Legacy VTK file of the C-alpha trace (Angstrom):
# vtk DataFile Version 3.0
C-alpha trace
ASCII
DATASET POLYDATA
POINTS 50 float
4.018 -1.695 0.800
3.846 1.992 -0.482
7.113 1.293 -2.009
6.089 -1.408 -4.024
2.964 0.128 -4.668
4.978 3.032 -6.043
7.121 0.581 -8.017
4.436 -1.759 -9.636
2.185 2.119 -10.571
5.153 3.569 -12.319
6.275 0.191 -14.406
2.312 -0.450 -15.323
2.354 2.787 -16.568
5.124 3.006 -18.662
5.151 -0.329 -19.712
1.098 -0.280 -20.253
0.285 -3.114 -18.421
-2.873 -2.287 -16.261
-2.971 -4.971 -14.006
0.351 -3.849 -12.876
-1.177 -0.390 -12.367
-4.067 -1.594 -10.581
-2.276 -3.891 -8.163
0.450 -0.500 -7.454
-2.085 1.292 -6.787
-4.090 -0.494 -4.389
-0.831 -1.300 -2.759
-0.267 2.312 -2.659
-3.640 3.061 -0.561
-3.373 0.232 1.700
0.179 1.298 2.549
-1.067 4.599 2.945
-4.290 4.164 5.208
-1.895 1.381 7.271
0.813 4.121 7.908
-2.069 6.662 9.009
-3.594 4.352 11.295
-0.456 3.555 12.590
0.688 6.596 13.188
-2.506 7.709 15.092
-1.343 4.576 17.458
-4.031 1.927 16.827
-2.571 -1.075 16.555
-3.082 -2.984 13.422
-2.610 -6.730 12.481
-2.018 -7.480 15.815
-4.028 -7.657 19.733
-2.450 -6.680 22.914
-4.088 -8.821 25.910
-3.233 -6.798 29.306
LINES 1 51
50 0 1 2 3 4 5 6 7 8 9 10 11 12 13 14 15 16 17 18 19 20 21 22 23 24 25 26 27 28 29 30 31 32 33 34 35 36 37 38 39 40 41 42 43 44 45 46 47 48 49
């Protein structure tokens, strides 16, 4: 998700398409947040029942 966000952000900036820049920035931020939460050990997107 981080890579896709970065690619869309760069394409949006180079082509001057603001919607790609916005979507790329949002995907980049969400990807970074999920990466940090995953590294901390929080289960994201799944529930574990024991």
